[in-house]
N, CA, C, O and the ligand as a Tripos MOL2 file, in Angstrom:
@<TRIPOS>MOLECULE
protein
  265   263    67     0     0
PROTEIN
NO_CHARGES

@<TRIPOS>ATOM
      1 N         119.8240  171.4840  107.8300 N.3       1 MET1
      2 CA        119.5360  172.9020  107.6150 C.3       1 MET1
      3 C         120.8540  173.6050  107.3140 C.2       1 MET1
      4 O         121.5530  173.2180  106.3770 O.2       1 MET1
      5 N         121.2010  174.6100  108.0720 N.am      2 LEU2
      6 CA        122.4970  175.2590  107.8870 C.3       2 LEU2
      7 C         123.5280  174.5500  108.7560 C.2       2 LEU2
      8 O         123.2210  174.1010  109.8600 O.2       2 LEU2
      9 N         124.7280  174.4580  108.2550 N.am      3 ILE3
     10 CA        125.7810  173.7900  109.0220 C.3       3 ILE3
     11 C         126.1600  174.6500  110.2300 C.2       3 ILE3
     12 O         126.3460  175.8590  110.0890 O.2       3 ILE3
     13 N         126.2750  174.0490  111.4020 N.am      4 PRO4
     14 CA        126.7280  174.8170  112.5700 C.3       4 PRO4
     15 C         128.1490  175.3370  112.3420 C.2       4 PRO4
     16 O         128.9590  174.6890  111.6800 O.2       4 PRO4
     17 N         128.4340  176.4970  112.8910 N.am      5 VAL5
     18 CA        129.7450  177.1150  112.6700 C.3       5 VAL5
     19 C         130.8430  176.2840  113.3280 C.2       5 VAL5
     20 O         131.9060  176.0760  112.7440 O.2       5 VAL5
     21 N         130.5820  175.8120  114.5440 N.am      6 ARG6
     22 CA        131.6060  175.0500  115.2630 C.3       6 ARG6
     23 C         131.1130  173.6470  115.5850 C.2       6 ARG6
     24 O         129.9110  173.3980  115.6860 O.2       6 ARG6
     25 N         132.0690  172.7360  115.7420 N.am      7 CYS7
     26 CA        131.7620  171.3700  116.1570 C.3       7 CYS7
     27 C         131.1380  171.4140  117.5500 C.2       7 CYS7
     28 O         131.6430  172.1160  118.4260 O.2       7 CYS7
     29 N         130.0460  170.6720  117.7690 N.am      8 PHE8
     30 CA        129.3450  170.6900  119.0510 C.3       8 PHE8
     31 C         130.2310  170.1680  120.1810 C.2       8 PHE8
     32 O         130.1280  170.6310  121.3170 O.2       8 PHE8
     33 N         131.0980  169.2080  119.8710 N.am      9 SER9
     34 CA        131.8740  168.5570  120.9280 C.3       9 SER9
     35 C         133.1780  169.2710  121.2430 C.2       9 SER9
     36 O         133.4660  169.5190  122.4130 O.2       9 SER9
     37 N         133.9770  169.6120  120.2320 N.am     10 CYS10
     38 CA        135.3130  170.1410  120.5080 C.3      10 CYS10
     39 C         135.4590  171.6200  120.1630 C.2      10 CYS10
     40 O         136.4450  172.2370  120.5660 O.2      10 CYS10
     41 N         134.5150  172.2070  119.4350 N.am     11 GLY11
     42 CA        134.5830  173.6420  119.1670 C.3      11 GLY11
     43 C         135.4050  174.0350  117.9570 C.2      11 GLY11
     44 O         135.5760  175.2250  117.6910 O.2      11 GLY11
     45 N         135.9210  173.0560  117.2110 N.am     12 THR12
     46 CA        136.6540  173.3790  115.9810 C.3      12 THR12
     47 C         135.7140  174.0100  114.9650 C.2      12 THR12
     48 O         134.5630  173.5930  114.8360 O.2      12 THR12
     49 N         136.2030  175.0180  114.2420 N.am     13 VAL13
     50 CA        135.3770  175.6730  113.2280 C.3      13 VAL13
     51 C         135.1720  174.7180  112.0480 C.2      13 VAL13
     52 O         136.1430  174.3140  111.4070 O.2      13 VAL13
     53 N         133.9160  174.3540  111.7540 N.am     14 VAL14
     54 CA        133.6180  173.4640  110.6330 C.3      14 VAL14
     55 C         132.7220  174.1500  109.6030 C.2      14 VAL14
     56 O         132.5330  173.6330  108.5020 O.2      14 VAL14
     57 N         132.1720  175.3050  109.9530 N.am     15 GLY15
     58 CA        131.2080  175.9880  109.0860 C.3      15 GLY15
     59 C         131.7690  176.3540  107.7340 C.2      15 GLY15
     60 O         131.0220  176.4120  106.7570 O.2      15 GLY15
     61 N         133.0810  176.6060  107.6460 N.am     16 ASP16
     62 CA        133.6750  177.0130  106.3770 C.3      16 ASP16
     63 C         134.0780  175.8240  105.5240 C.2      16 ASP16
     64 O         134.4990  176.0030  104.3820 O.2      16 ASP16
     65 N         133.9570  174.6020  106.0590 N.am     17 LYS17
     66 CA        134.4620  173.4350  105.3210 C.3      17 LYS17
     67 C         133.3690  172.6790  104.5760 C.2      17 LYS17
     68 O         133.6620  171.8850  103.6820 O.2      17 LYS17
     69 N         132.0990  172.9240  104.9410 N.am     18 PHE18
     70 CA        131.0210  172.1470  104.3360 C.3      18 PHE18
     71 C         130.8660  172.4420  102.8490 C.2      18 PHE18
     72 O         130.6650  171.5240  102.0540 O.2      18 PHE18
     73 N         130.9570  173.7310  102.4610 N.am     19 GLU19
     74 CA        130.8050  174.0920  101.0530 C.3      19 GLU19
     75 C         131.8920  173.4390  100.2100 C.2      19 GLU19
     76 O         131.6240  172.9180   99.1270 O.2      19 GLU19
     77 N         133.1160  173.4720  100.7170 N.am     20 GLU20
     78 CA        134.2410  172.8560  100.0050 C.3      20 GLU20
     79 C         134.0340  171.3430   99.8850 C.2      20 GLU20
     80 O         134.2980  170.7580   98.8350 O.2      20 GLU20
     81 N         133.5590  170.7170  100.9640 N.am     21 PHE21
     82 CA        133.2790  169.2820  100.9520 C.3      21 PHE21
     83 C         132.2320  168.9550   99.8870 C.2      21 PHE21
     84 O         132.4060  168.0280   99.0960 O.2      21 PHE21
     85 N         131.1380  169.7310   99.8750 N.am     22 GLU22
     86 CA        130.0620  169.5030   98.9140 C.3      22 GLU22
     87 C         130.5490  169.6890   97.4780 C.2      22 GLU22
     88 O         130.1950  168.9170   96.5880 O.2      22 GLU22
     89 N         131.3720  170.7320   97.2620 N.am     23 ARG23
     90 CA        131.8850  171.0240   95.9310 C.3      23 ARG23
     91 C         132.7460  169.8610   95.4340 C.2      23 ARG23
     92 O         132.6320  169.4440   94.2810 O.2      23 ARG23
     93 N         133.6080  169.3430   96.3140 N.am     24 GLN24
     94 CA        134.4900  168.2430   95.9060 C.3      24 GLN24
     95 C         133.7120  166.9630   95.6580 C.2      24 GLN24
     96 O         134.0750  166.1820   94.7780 O.2      24 GLN24
     97 N         132.6330  166.7300   96.4270 N.am     25 ILE25
     98 CA        131.7820  165.5490   96.2050 C.3      25 ILE25
     99 C         131.1240  165.6330   94.8300 C.2      25 ILE25
    100 O         131.0210  164.6330   94.1190 O.2      25 ILE25
    101 N         130.6700  166.8600   94.4570 N.am     26 LYS26
    102 CA        130.0150  167.0290   93.1650 C.3      26 LYS26
    103 C         130.9920  166.8590   92.0170 C.2      26 LYS26
    104 O         130.6610  166.2590   90.9940 O.2      26 LYS26
    105 N         132.2150  167.3970   92.1900 N.am     27 GLU27
    106 CA        133.2100  167.3250   91.1190 C.3      27 GLU27
    107 C         133.7340  165.9090   90.9160 C.2      27 GLU27
    108 O         133.9070  165.4680   89.7790 O.2      27 GLU27
    109 N         133.9860  165.1960   92.0050 N.am     28 ASN28
    110 CA        134.4940  163.8220   91.9220 C.3      28 ASN28
    111 C         133.5930  162.8870   92.7130 C.2      28 ASN28
    112 O         133.9100  162.5480   93.8530 O.2      28 ASN28
    113 N         132.4610  162.4580   92.1230 N.am     29 PRO29
    114 CA        131.5410  161.5920   92.8900 C.3      29 PRO29
    115 C         132.1770  160.2700   93.2980 C.2      29 PRO29
    116 O         131.7550  159.6690   94.2860 O.2      29 PRO29
    117 N         133.1830  159.8030   92.5610 N.am     30 GLU30
    118 CA        133.7720  158.5040   92.9100 C.3      30 GLU30
    119 C         134.8770  158.6330   93.9550 C.2      30 GLU30
    120 O         135.3800  157.6230   94.4470 O.2      30 GLU30
    121 N         135.2580  159.8500   94.2960 N.am     31 LYS31
    122 CA        136.3000  160.0470   95.3150 C.3      31 LYS31
    123 C         135.7470  159.7170   96.6990 C.2      31 LYS31
    124 O         134.6210  160.0800   97.0370 O.2      31 LYS31
    125 N         136.5630  159.0220   97.4900 N.am     32 ASP32
    126 CA        136.1380  158.6050   98.8200 C.3      32 ASP32
    127 C         135.9810  159.8290   99.7340 C.2      32 ASP32
    128 O         136.9330  160.5940   99.8890 O.2      32 ASP32
    129 N         134.7950  160.0340  100.3460 N.am     33 PRO33
    130 CA        134.6020  161.1780  101.2570 C.3      33 PRO33
    131 C         135.6250  161.2050  102.3890 C.2      33 PRO33
    132 O         135.9580  162.2670  102.9150 O.2      33 PRO33
    133 N         136.1140  160.0310  102.7550 N.am     34 LYS34
    134 CA        137.1320  159.9430  103.8110 C.3      34 LYS34
    135 C         138.3800  160.7530  103.4290 C.2      34 LYS34
    136 O         138.9560  161.4500  104.2660 O.2      34 LYS34
    137 N         138.7840  160.6550  102.1770 N.am     35 ILE35
    138 CA        139.9770  161.3740  101.7130 C.3      35 ILE35
    139 C         139.7260  162.8790  101.7180 C.2      35 ILE35
    140 O         140.6030  163.6620  102.0850 O.2      35 ILE35
    141 N         138.5160  163.2790  101.3050 N.am     36 ILE36
    142 CA        138.1900  164.7150  101.2880 C.3      36 ILE36
    143 C         138.2350  165.2760  102.7020 C.2      36 ILE36
    144 O         138.7720  166.3610  102.9260 O.2      36 ILE36
    145 N         137.6690  164.5380  103.6610 N.am     37 LEU37
    146 CA        137.6850  165.0010  105.0570 C.3      37 LEU37
    147 C         139.1140  165.0970  105.5750 C.2      37 LEU37
    148 O         139.4400  166.0220  106.3180 O.2      37 LEU37
    149 N         139.9660  164.1540  105.1940 N.am     38 ASP38
    150 CA        141.3680  164.2080  105.6070 C.3      38 ASP38
    151 C         142.0390  165.4500  105.0260 C.2      38 ASP38
    152 O         142.7950  166.1360  105.7140 O.2      38 ASP38
    153 N         141.7520  165.7370  103.7330 N.am     39 GLU39
    154 CA        142.3530  166.9030  103.0850 C.3      39 GLU39
    155 C         141.8670  168.2060  103.7130 C.2      39 GLU39
    156 O         142.6010  169.1940  103.7420 O.2      39 GLU39
    157 N         140.6320  168.2100  104.2160 N.am     40 LEU40
    158 CA        140.0930  169.4060  104.8740 C.3      40 LEU40
    159 C         140.5970  169.5220  106.3120 C.2      40 LEU40
    160 O         140.2260  170.4450  107.0370 O.2      40 LEU40
    161 N         141.4420  168.5810  106.7140 N.am     41 ASN41
    162 CA        142.0450  168.5950  108.0450 C.3      41 ASN41
    163 C         141.0210  168.3480  109.1520 C.2      41 ASN41
    164 O         141.1830  168.8360  110.2710 O.2      41 ASN41
    165 N         139.9630  167.5880  108.8360 N.am     42 LEU42
    166 CA        138.9900  167.1900  109.8500 C.3      42 LEU42
    167 C         139.3300  165.7510  110.2390 C.2      42 LEU42
    168 O         138.8850  164.8060  109.5870 O.2      42 LEU42
    169 N         140.1100  165.5900  111.2930 N.am     43 ARG43
    170 CA        140.6160  164.2630  111.6530 C.3      43 ARG43
    171 C         139.8750  163.6340  112.8270 C.2      43 ARG43
    172 O         139.9110  162.4170  113.0060 O.2      43 ARG43
    173 N         139.2000  164.4650  113.6300 N.am     44 LYS44
    174 CA        138.4700  163.9020  114.7680 C.3      44 LYS44
    175 C         137.0860  163.4420  114.3190 C.2      44 LYS44
    176 O         136.4730  164.0600  113.4490 O.2      44 LYS44
    177 N         136.5910  162.3380  114.9250 N.am     45 VAL45
    178 CA        135.2870  161.8050  114.5350 C.3      45 VAL45
    179 C         134.1720  162.7960  114.8440 C.2      45 VAL45
    180 O         133.1730  162.8490  114.1260 O.2      45 VAL45
    181 N         134.3390  163.5910  115.9220 N.am     46 CYS46
    182 CA        133.2770  164.5230  116.2920 C.3      46 CYS46
    183 C         133.1100  165.5930  115.2210 C.2      46 CYS46
    184 O         131.9900  166.0330  114.9610 O.2      46 CYS46
    185 N         134.2090  166.0200  114.5960 N.am     47 CYS47
    186 CA        134.1270  167.0430  113.5430 C.3      47 CYS47
    187 C         133.6460  166.4160  112.2360 C.2      47 CYS47
    188 O         132.8980  167.0430  111.4860 O.2      47 CYS47
    189 N         134.0700  165.1880  111.9620 N.am     48 ARG48
    190 CA        133.6630  164.5040  110.7310 C.3      48 ARG48
    191 C         132.1680  164.2790  110.6960 C.2      48 ARG48
    192 O         131.5370  164.4230  109.6480 O.2      48 ARG48
    193 N         131.5930  163.9260  111.8420 N.am     49 ARG49
    194 CA        130.1470  163.6810  111.8420 C.3      49 ARG49
    195 C         129.3620  164.9630  111.5820 C.2      49 ARG49
    196 O         128.2470  164.9110  111.0630 O.2      49 ARG49
    197 N         129.9360  166.1160  111.9380 N.am     50 MET50
    198 CA        129.2500  167.3790  111.6790 C.3      50 MET50
    199 C         129.0470  167.5700  110.1750 C.2      50 MET50
    200 O         128.0000  168.0500  109.7400 O.2      50 MET50
    201 N         130.0540  167.1920  109.3870 N.am     51 ILE51
    202 CA        130.0040  167.3640  107.9340 C.3      51 ILE51
    203 C         129.1940  166.2370  107.2920 C.2      51 ILE51
    204 O         128.3250  166.4900  106.4580 O.2      51 ILE51
    205 N         129.4850  164.9850  107.6870 N.am     52 ILE52
    206 CA        128.8710  163.8300  107.0370 C.3      52 ILE52
    207 C         127.3680  163.7690  107.2970 C.2      52 ILE52
    208 O         126.5980  163.4070  106.4070 O.2      52 ILE52
    209 N         126.9440  164.1250  108.5230 N.am     53 SER53
    210 CA        125.5320  163.9870  108.8740 C.3      53 SER53
    211 C         124.7070  165.1950  108.4480 C.2      53 SER53
    212 O         123.5060  165.2530  108.7110 O.2      53 SER53
    213 N         125.3440  166.1560  107.7930 N.am     54 GLN54
    214 CA        124.6470  167.3720  107.3860 C.3      54 GLN54
    215 C         123.7510  167.1050  106.1810 C.2      54 GLN54
    216 O         124.2060  166.5540  105.1780 O.2      54 GLN54
    217 N         122.4630  167.4980  106.2770 N.am     55 VAL55
    218 CA        121.5500  167.4410  105.1430 C.3      55 VAL55
    219 C         121.0850  168.8570  104.8780 C.2      55 VAL55
    220 O         120.5220  169.5050  105.7600 O.2      55 VAL55
    221 N         121.3170  169.3410  103.6680 N.am     56 ASN56
    222 CA        121.0050  170.7230  103.3580 C.3      56 ASN56
    223 C         119.5360  170.8720  102.9840 C.2      56 ASN56
    224 O         119.1490  170.6380  101.8390 O.2      56 ASN56
    225 N         118.7210  171.2630  103.9630 N.am     57 LEU57
    226 CA        117.2700  171.3300  103.7550 C.3      57 LEU57
    227 C         116.7720  172.7590  103.6040 C.2      57 LEU57
    228 O         115.5640  172.9780  103.5140 O.2      57 LEU57
    229 N         117.6640  173.7250  103.5730 N.am     58 ILE58
    230 CA        117.2210  175.1200  103.6220 C.3      58 ILE58
    231 C         116.3020  175.4670  102.4440 C.2      58 ILE58
    232 O         115.3240  176.1930  102.6230 O.2      58 ILE58
    233 N         116.6020  174.9580  101.2480 N.am     59 ASP59
    234 CA        115.7650  175.2770  100.0880 C.3      59 ASP59
    235 C         114.4080  174.5880  100.1610 C.2      59 ASP59
    236 O         113.4400  175.0700   99.5720 O.2      59 ASP59
    237 N         114.3260  173.4710  100.8730 N.am     60 THR60
    238 CA        113.0600  172.7550  101.0510 C.3      60 THR60
    239 C         112.1760  173.4650  102.0700 C.2      60 THR60
    240 O         110.9580  173.5330  101.9030 O.2      60 THR60
    241 N         112.7820  173.9850  103.1090 N.am     61 VAL61
    242 CA        112.0400  174.5650  104.2330 C.3      61 VAL61
    243 C         111.6630  176.0140  103.9790 C.2      61 VAL61
    244 O         110.6370  176.4810  104.4730 O.2      61 VAL61
    245 N         112.4720  176.7280  103.2190 N.am     62 LEU62
    246 CA        112.3010  178.1640  103.0200 C.3      62 LEU62
    247 C         110.8950  178.5850  102.5650 C.2      62 LEU62
    248 O         110.3780  179.5760  103.0810 O.2      62 LEU62
    249 N         110.2460  177.8670  101.6110 N.am     63 PRO63
    250 CA        108.8970  178.2990  101.1800 C.3      63 PRO63
    251 C         107.8760  178.3100  102.3080 C.2      63 PRO63
    252 O         106.8910  179.0440  102.2300 O.2      63 PRO63
    253 N         108.0850  177.5140  103.3580 N.am     64 TYR64
    254 CA        107.0960  177.4340  104.4460 C.3      64 TYR64
    255 C         107.2720  178.5390  105.4540 C.2      64 TYR64
    256 O         106.5380  178.5990  106.4400 O.2      64 TYR64
    257 N         108.2160  179.4030  105.2320 N.am     65 ASN65
    258 CA        108.5200  180.4720  106.1840 C.3      65 ASN65
    259 C         107.5780  181.6550  106.0300 C.2      65 ASN65
    260 O         107.6360  182.5820  106.8370 O.2      65 ASN65
    261 N         106.7020  181.6560  105.0110 N.am     66 GLN66
    262 CA        105.8630  182.8320  104.7780 C.3      66 GLN66
    263 C         104.4420  182.6610  105.3090 C.2      66 GLN66
    264 O         103.6230  183.5710  105.1840 O.2      66 GLN66
    265 ZN        135.0370  168.1690  116.8250 Zn       67 ZN67
@<TRIPOS>BOND
     1     1     2 1
     2     2     3 1
     3     3     4 2
     4     3     5 am
     5     5     6 1
     6     6     7 1
     7     7     8 2
     8     7     9 am
     9     9    10 1
    10    10    11 1
    11    11    12 2
    12    11    13 am
    13    13    14 1
    14    14    15 1
    15    15    16 2
    16    15    17 am
    17    17    18 1
    18    18    19 1
    19    19    20 2
    20    19    21 am
    21    21    22 1
    22    22    23 1
    23    23    24 2
    24    23    25 am
    25    25    26 1
    26    26    27 1
    27    27    28 2
    28    27    29 am
    29    29    30 1
    30    30    31 1
    31    31    32 2
    32    31    33 am
    33    33    34 1
    34    34    35 1
    35    35    36 2
    36    35    37 am
    37    37    38 1
    38    38    39 1
    39    39    40 2
    40    39    41 am
    41    41    42 1
    42    42    43 1
    43    43    44 2
    44    43    45 am
    45    45    46 1
    46    46    47 1
    47    47    48 2
    48    47    49 am
    49    49    50 1
    50    50    51 1
    51    51    52 2
    52    51    53 am
    53    53    54 1
    54    54    55 1
    55    55    56 2
    56    55    57 am
    57    57    58 1
    58    58    59 1
    59    59    60 2
    60    59    61 am
    61    61    62 1
    62    62    63 1
    63    63    64 2
    64    63    65 am
    65    65    66 1
    66    66    67 1
    67    67    68 2
    68    67    69 am
    69    69    70 1
    70    70    71 1
    71    71    72 2
    72    71    73 am
    73    73    74 1
    74    74    75 1
    75    75    76 2
    76    75    77 am
    77    77    78 1
    78    78    79 1
    79    79    80 2
    80    79    81 am
    81    81    82 1
    82    82    83 1
    83    83    84 2
    84    83    85 am
    85    85    86 1
    86    86    87 1
    87    87    88 2
    88    87    89 am
    89    89    90 1
    90    90    91 1
    91    91    92 2
    92    91    93 am
    93    93    94 1
    94    94    95 1
    95    95    96 2
    96    95    97 am
    97    97    98 1
    98    98    99 1
    99    99   100 2
   100    99   101 am
   101   101   102 1
   102   102   103 1
   103   103   104 2
   104   103   105 am
   105   105   106 1
   106   106   107 1
   107   107   108 2
   108   107   109 am
   109   109   110 1
   110   110   111 1
   111   111   112 2
   112   111   113 am
   113   113   114 1
   114   114   115 1
   115   115   116 2
   116   115   117 am
   117   117   118 1
   118   118   119 1
   119   119   120 2
   120   119   121 am
   121   121   122 1
   122   122   123 1
   123   123   124 2
   124   123   125 am
   125   125   126 1
   126   126   127 1
   127   127   128 2
   128   127   129 am
   129   129   130 1
   130   130   131 1
   131   131   132 2
   132   131   133 am
   133   133   134 1
   134   134   135 1
   135   135   136 2
   136   135   137 am
   137   137   138 1
   138   138   139 1
   139   139   140 2
   140   139   141 am
   141   141   142 1
   142   142   143 1
   143   143   144 2
   144   143   145 am
   145   145   146 1
   146   146   147 1
   147   147   148 2
   148   147   149 am
   149   149   150 1
   150   150   151 1
   151   151   152 2
   152   151   153 am
   153   153   154 1
   154   154   155 1
   155   155   156 2
   156   155   157 am
   157   157   158 1
   158   158   159 1
   159   159   160 2
   160   159   161 am
   161   161   162 1
   162   162   163 1
   163   163   164 2
   164   163   165 am
   165   165   166 1
   166   166   167 1
   167   167   168 2
   168   167   169 am
   169   169   170 1
   170   170   171 1
   171   171   172 2
   172   171   173 am
   173   173   174 1
   174   174   175 1
   175   175   176 2
   176   175   177 am
   177   177   178 1
   178   178   179 1
   179   179   180 2
   180   179   181 am
   181   181   182 1
   182   182   183 1
   183   183   184 2
   184   183   185 am
   185   185   186 1
   186   186   187 1
   187   187   188 2
   188   187   189 am
   189   189   190 1
   190   190   191 1
   191   191   192 2
   192   191   193 am
   193   193   194 1
   194   194   195 1
   195   195   196 2
   196   195   197 am
   197   197   198 1
   198   198   199 1
   199   199   200 2
   200   199   201 am
   201   201   202 1
   202   202   203 1
   203   203   204 2
   204   203   205 am
   205   205   206 1
   206   206   207 1
   207   207   208 2
   208   207   209 am
   209   209   210 1
   210   210   211 1
   211   211   212 2
   212   211   213 am
   213   213   214 1
   214   214   215 1
   215   215   216 2
   216   215   217 am
   217   217   218 1
   218   218   219 1
   219   219   220 2
   220   219   221 am
   221   221   222 1
   222   222   223 1
   223   223   224 2
   224   223   225 am
   225   225   226 1
   226   226   227 1
   227   227   228 2
   228   227   229 am
   229   229   230 1
   230   230   231 1
   231   231   232 2
   232   231   233 am
   233   233   234 1
   234   234   235 1
   235   235   236 2
   236   235   237 am
   237   237   238 1
   238   238   239 1
   239   239   240 2
   240   239   241 am
   241   241   242 1
   242   242   243 1
   243   243   244 2
   244   243   245 am
   245   245   246 1
   246   246   247 1
   247   247   248 2
   248   247   249 am
   249   249   250 1
   250   250   251 1
   251   251   252 2
   252   251   253 am
   253   253   254 1
   254   254   255 1
   255   255   256 2
   256   255   257 am
   257   257   258 1
   258   258   259 1
   259   259   260 2
   260   259   261 am
   261   261   262 1
   262   262   263 1
   263   263   264 2
@<TRIPOS>SUBSTRUCTURE
     1 MET1         2 RESIDUE 1 A MET
     2 LEU2         6 RESIDUE 1 A LEU
     3 ILE3        10 RESIDUE 1 A ILE
     4 PRO4        14 RESIDUE 1 A PRO
     5 VAL5        18 RESIDUE 1 A VAL
     6 ARG6        22 RESIDUE 1 A ARG
     7 CYS7        26 RESIDUE 1 A CYS
     8 PHE8        30 RESIDUE 1 A PHE
     9 SER9        34 RESIDUE 1 A SER
    10 CYS10       38 RESIDUE 1 A CYS
    11 GLY11       42 RESIDUE 1 A GLY
    12 THR12       46 RESIDUE 1 A THR
    13 VAL13       50 RESIDUE 1 A VAL
    14 VAL14       54 RESIDUE 1 A VAL
    15 GLY15       58 RESIDUE 1 A GLY
    16 ASP16       62 RESIDUE 1 A ASP
    17 LYS17       66 RESIDUE 1 A LYS
    18 PHE18       70 RESIDUE 1 A PHE
    19 GLU19       74 RESIDUE 1 A GLU
    20 GLU20       78 RESIDUE 1 A GLU
    21 PHE21       82 RESIDUE 1 A PHE
    22 GLU22       86 RESIDUE 1 A GLU
    23 ARG23       90 RESIDUE 1 A ARG
    24 GLN24       94 RESIDUE 1 A GLN
    25 ILE25       98 RESIDUE 1 A ILE
    26 LYS26      102 RESIDUE 1 A LYS
    27 GLU27      106 RESIDUE 1 A GLU
    28 ASN28      110 RESIDUE 1 A ASN
    29 PRO29      114 RESIDUE 1 A PRO
    30 GLU30      118 RESIDUE 1 A GLU
    31 LYS31      122 RESIDUE 1 A LYS
    32 ASP32      126 RESIDUE 1 A ASP
    33 PRO33      130 RESIDUE 1 A PRO
    34 LYS34      134 RESIDUE 1 A LYS
    35 ILE35      138 RESIDUE 1 A ILE
    36 ILE36      142 RESIDUE 1 A ILE
    37 LEU37      146 RESIDUE 1 A LEU
    38 ASP38      150 RESIDUE 1 A ASP
    39 GLU39      154 RESIDUE 1 A GLU
    40 LEU40      158 RESIDUE 1 A LEU
    41 ASN41      162 RESIDUE 1 A ASN
    42 LEU42      166 RESIDUE 1 A LEU
    43 ARG43      170 RESIDUE 1 A ARG
    44 LYS44      174 RESIDUE 1 A LYS
    45 VAL45      178 RESIDUE 1 A VAL
    46 CYS46      182 RESIDUE 1 A CYS
    47 CYS47      186 RESIDUE 1 A CYS
    48 ARG48      190 RESIDUE 1 A ARG
    49 ARG49      194 RESIDUE 1 A ARG
    50 MET50      198 RESIDUE 1 A MET
    51 ILE51      202 RESIDUE 1 A ILE
    52 ILE52      206 RESIDUE 1 A ILE
    53 SER53      210 RESIDUE 1 A SER
    54 GLN54      214 RESIDUE 1 A GLN
    55 VAL55      218 RESIDUE 1 A VAL
    56 ASN56      222 RESIDUE 1 A ASN
    57 LEU57      226 RESIDUE 1 A LEU
    58 ILE58      230 RESIDUE 1 A ILE
    59 ASP59      234 RESIDUE 1 A ASP
    60 THR60      238 RESIDUE 1 A THR
    61 VAL61      242 RESIDUE 1 A VAL
    62 LEU62      246 RESIDUE 1 A LEU
    63 PRO63      250 RESIDUE 1 A PRO
    64 TYR64      254 RESIDUE 1 A TYR
    65 ASN65      258 RESIDUE 1 A ASN
    66 GLN66      262 RESIDUE 1 A GLN
    67 ZN67       265 GROUP 0 **** ****
């Protein structure tokens, strides 16, 4: 759905990094996601899983809200 603002485990702000991660994945599909996460300064596994495990379902779910 929507990315949580902070990491559940350590509290680091991750909400602002998901859009950048997605944009870089789209621009360079062959680039290793590991490198993008390193560049975004997400070095802990708890913060990395917040970004990697995110599935953007908001556009799928939104029509059922009415
Ligand atoms: Zn964390």
